N, C-alpha and C positions, 0 to 999 in steps of 0.2 A: 522619489516614490518607492514605497516599500514594495516587496514581492509577496503576494499572497499565495501561500501554499496550503494544500489540503491532502492528507493521508486517509485512506477510507478502504476498509474491507467491506465489499459490497454484498457479499454472500450470494453471488451470481444473481442478484435482484430478487431472491427469495425472501419472504417476510417472515420473521420470527418475533413475536411479541410477549412470549412467556415460554417457560421450560416445556409445558406439555406440547406446545406447537412443534417441537422436534419430532414428535410422535404423530399428533393429528394432522399436521401439516406435512408430513414427510414426502408426499407426492410432488412437493414444489422442488424437491432436489431432482426430480426425474423428468417433470413435464413443464412446458412454458407458460401454462395458464396462470393468469394473475401478475405477471412480470412487467407488463407494459405500464401499468400504473406506478409501479415501483421506479422504472427507469424514468418516467416523467417526473417524479418527485426528485430523484437524483439530479436529473439534468436541470432542475431549477437550483438546486443547491450549488451545483459545481459553476455555474454561471459567475459566481461571486470570486472566483479564483483565478490566478495566472498560470499555476502549475498544479496539476493533481497527479498523485500517485494511487493506482489502484490495485487492491489484491482481490483474489477470488472473483475475477471477472471472466465470464464464460466467453471462449474464444469461437464458439459456433458449435452447439451440439443439439440434442433433442431438447434439453431442458431450457435452452434459449430461443427455441424455433429456428436453430441453425443460422443465428445472427451473431456477430461479433459484438459483444456488449460494450467493449472499449470504443469502437468505431461508432456505435449507436449513441453512446453518451457524448463524444466528441460532436456529433451532429446536432444533438439536443441542446447542448450547452455552447455551440458556436465556437469551439477551439479549432484552429486551422491546422494543428499538428497533433498526431497522435501515434502511437506504437504499442505493441504488446509482446509479451513473451509468454507463450503457452508452455505449460509445465507438465500438466496432468490431463490425460483422457481415459475416460471408462467406457470402451467399446462403443464410442460415438453418442452415448446417452448424456455423458456429463464431461465437462472440461473446465480447467481452471488456468487463469493467466495472471501474470502482473501485467498493468497497464499504465501509460503515460498519456496525459493530456496537456498541451502546452500552447500558450498564446505567443511564444517566440520560437523560432526555429532552432532546434537542437543542432549542435555542430557534428555530434556523432552519437549513435545509439549501439550498444554493445550488450549481448546477452550471455550469461554465464550460468551453467548449472551448478547447484550447490552439492557439497557431499552430504552423505547421510545414510543412515541405515536402510532407508526406504527412498528410492529415487523420486522426484517430482517436485523438487523445490528449485528455485532459481533467483537470481539478482539481476535487474535490469540497470545498467550503467549508462547515464546520459550526461553529455558534456554541452555546456552553454557558454557562449561568449568567447571573445578572444583577449589574449594579452592579460592585463591586470583586471580586466572584468570577467575572466574565465572562472567557471566554478563546475562542480561535479554534483550530480543527482544519483542516488541509488535507491531503488525500490525493491523490497524484498518480503518475503513471507517465510518465517522460519519454522522449524519443525516443532512438534508438541514435546517430544522426548529431550531430555537434558544432554544425553550423550550425542545425539545427532546435532542439536543446537551448538554444542561446544565447537564441533567439528566445522559447522557453517560460520560461526563466528571467527574461528581461526582463520577460515578462508577469507573472509571478508576483511579481517585485519590486515592481511597481506596485500589484498586487492586495492584497499583504500588507503595504504600507508603513504602514498604520494602526495594527493592533492591538499592543500591548505585551506581552501575555500570549498566546503564539502557539506552535503545533506544525506543522511542515511534515513529512510522513512519506511514503515510498514508494520506489519503484524508481527511481532517478535515472539508471541506466546509465553512470554516472562516479563518481570519487571525490569525497568531500566537499571536497576541497581544488582540484579541477579549476578551470582559469582561467575557465571560463563561469560559476562560481557567485560570483565576485569581486562583480559588480553587484549580486546578491540580497542578499549580507551588508551592501553599503554601503546599499542602499535600505531595508532592514528591520532590525527588532530581532534577527533571528535569528543564532544562533551556531553553529559547526559542532559536530558531536557530540563527546563527551569522549574517543572512541577510534575508530580507523579499523578497522571489523570486517570481515573478510573473508567474504563471503556467497555468492560464486559461483565455481565450481560447487559445489553443496551437498556433494557426496560427496568434494571435495578442494579446499576454499575458498581461492582465491588473490587474488580481485578484490573490492575493497570498492565495491559498487554500490547497496546498500540503506542508507538513513539515516533518522535521525529528528533534525530541526534544532529547536531550542526557543529561546524568548525568555520570560523572567519565570518560569522554573521552576528548581528544583535537581534536577539528573539524577542519578539513583541506579541501580545494578545495570545498567547499560547492557551487553547481550550479545546474541550470536546464538544462536538455537535453531533446531533442525530444523522444518520445516513439512511433516510427513509425507513424501510422495515428491516434492515440488517441486525443481526445479534451483536454486532460491534458498533460503538460510537466511532465516528471519524474524529481526527485530530487536525485543528486548523491553527494557523499561525500566520503572522507577517515577519519578514526577515528584511534586515537593512545590512548591507556589506560593512565590515569593520574598516 
């Protein structure tokens, strides 16, 4: 059976469907109104997958109604295992986290802060399976600036240099062939994705920012899918061990 994976920047369940929404719907970044419908839609989407990595999942602040959105989505999509890594909080008004939803029990979940000019980025490292069936998943959200991304990717290159069966997923804020990723590919077994998927903005995708990099797997059905009202498309695929 292939392993069905999804990586999704859910924009804290805020709905953005055009550039002008960043201004006219900016209240959604501060208030919880309207997010339950988006979470319902996300829950329906996530039910079709075995492992989900989330970015920009609110860990519990004013804008989420003080609910942990990763736990909320695990309940809606019937995932027995979930974890999250809070990275940024703004005075209790807003928060952001990387999240994990899984149908198989992780053997270990580790959190690491990422370096950068501005604090607030991290990577969640998850180990599954034992022996020859063991594999490692990393979920991250990199910075907007090239200099900070280069520091973060250097850190990830060291952190992920060991595993031979490996998945790194998330919002990279750059293309998978950007110069700053060269060191990551050199230091790890990871390979670029099989296609450059345009994932941003979701209503007229032009930029390839969201990726799943793999090592030790055959990648099948690599595609972009809508993530409810998020301004990013999600990335879906099926994996088979080599």
